[in-house]
C-alpha positions as CSV (number, residue, x, y, z in Angstrom):
1,M,12.7,0.0,3.7
2,N,10.5,2.6,5.3
3,L,8.8,2.0,8.7
4,A,5.3,1.4,7.2
5,Q,6.7,-1.5,5.1
6,K,8.0,-3.3,8.1
7,T,6.1,-5.7,10.4
8,C,5.7,-5.3,14.1
9,V,7.6,-7.9,16.1
10,A,5.9,-9.1,19.3
11,C,7.8,-8.2,22.5
12,H,8.1,-10.9,25.1
13,G,9.7,-8.8,27.7
14,G,13.3,-8.9,28.9
15,V,14.5,-6.3,26.5
16,P,15.3,-2.7,27.4
17,P,13.2,0.2,25.9
18,L,14.8,2.1,23.0
19,P,17.5,4.6,24.1
20,A,16.3,8.2,23.7
21,E,18.7,8.9,20.7
22,E,17.3,5.9,18.8
23,A,13.7,6.9,19.6
24,V,14.4,10.5,18.3
25,S,15.9,9.1,15.1
26,L,12.9,6.9,14.4
27,L,10.5,9.8,15.3
28,G,12.1,11.7,12.4
29,Q,10.6,9.2,10.1
30,L,7.1,9.9,11.3
31,D,4.8,12.8,10.5
32,G,3.2,14.7,13.4
33,W,3.8,12.2,16.1
34,E,5.1,13.4,19.5
35,L,7.5,11.5,21.7
36,V,6.4,11.8,25.3
37,N,9.1,11.4,28.0
38,N,10.8,8.8,25.8
39,H,8.0,6.5,27.0
40,H,5.2,6.6,24.4
41,L,4.1,8.1,21.1
42,T,1.0,10.2,20.7
43,K,-0.9,11.8,17.8
44,S,-4.3,13.5,17.5
45,Y,-6.4,13.4,14.3
46,R,-9.3,15.6,13.4
47,F,-12.3,14.6,11.3
48,K,-15.5,16.3,10.0
49,N,-17.8,14.3,12.3
50,F,-18.1,11.3,14.6
51,T,-18.8,8.8,11.8
52,E,-15.4,9.6,10.1
53,A,-13.6,9.4,13.4
54,L,-15.2,6.1,14.2
55,A,-14.3,4.7,10.7
56,F,-10.7,5.7,11.3
57,V,-10.7,3.9,14.7
58,D,-12.0,0.8,12.9
59,R,-9.1,1.0,10.4
60,V,-6.6,1.4,13.2
61,G,-8.2,-1.6,15.0
62,A,-7.8,-3.7,11.9
63,I,-4.1,-2.8,11.6
64,A,-3.7,-3.5,15.3
65,D,-5.1,-7.0,15.0
66,E,-3.1,-7.6,11.8
67,Q,0.2,-6.5,13.5
68,N,-0.7,-7.9,17.0
69,H,0.2,-4.5,18.4
70,H,-2.6,-2.6,20.2
71,P,-2.6,1.1,20.9
72,D,-4.7,3.1,23.4
73,I,-7.3,4.9,21.4
74,Y,-9.4,7.9,22.6
75,L,-12.5,8.7,20.4
76,A,-14.6,11.8,20.6
77,W,-16.8,13.7,18.2
78,G,-14.5,14.6,15.3
79,K,-11.3,13.6,16.9
80,V,-9.2,10.6,17.8
81,R,-6.0,10.5,19.9
82,I,-3.7,7.5,19.6
83,E,-1.1,6.5,22.2
84,I,1.4,3.8,21.5
85,W,4.0,2.0,23.6
86,T,5.0,-1.5,24.3
87,H,3.3,-2.3,27.6
88,K,5.3,-5.5,28.2
89,I,8.5,-3.4,28.8
90,D,6.7,-0.1,29.7
91,G,8.6,1.8,27.0
92,L,9.2,2.0,23.3
93,T,10.4,-0.5,20.7
94,E,10.9,-0.1,17.0
95,S,7.5,-1.8,16.5
96,D,5.8,1.2,18.1
97,F,7.2,3.4,15.4
98,I,6.3,0.8,12.7
99,F,2.8,0.8,14.0
100,A,2.6,4.6,14.0
101,A,3.8,4.7,10.4
102,K,1.2,2.1,9.4
103,I,-1.6,4.2,10.9
104,D,-0.5,7.2,8.9
105,A,-0.1,5.2,5.7
106,S,-3.7,4.0,6.2
107,T,-4.8,7.6,6.7
108,S,-3.2,8.8,3.4
109,A,-4.7,5.8,1.6
110,G,-8.1,6.2,3.1
């Protein structure tokens, strides 16, 4: 099963962040995402205008609510940057990679 087909699992704390080697392995299943200090994922998207960028943010918001996993989103004219990590443990879990894959799946479908 690919990452986009999985469901995010809520983290209640008390678990360690993913080890670097596991994070790098999962990163290999994503397209264009960057692993920053083995702490968070980030990716920037470009759009023709503000309206398209905002529509993308709305799609990401819907996925976030559906998965109960909420990224940091930076919106500007024609561009959006997403940052994902599990705030409860101040690091990465598999759900962060699942969420990133779901965002990309919505982009290719949209």
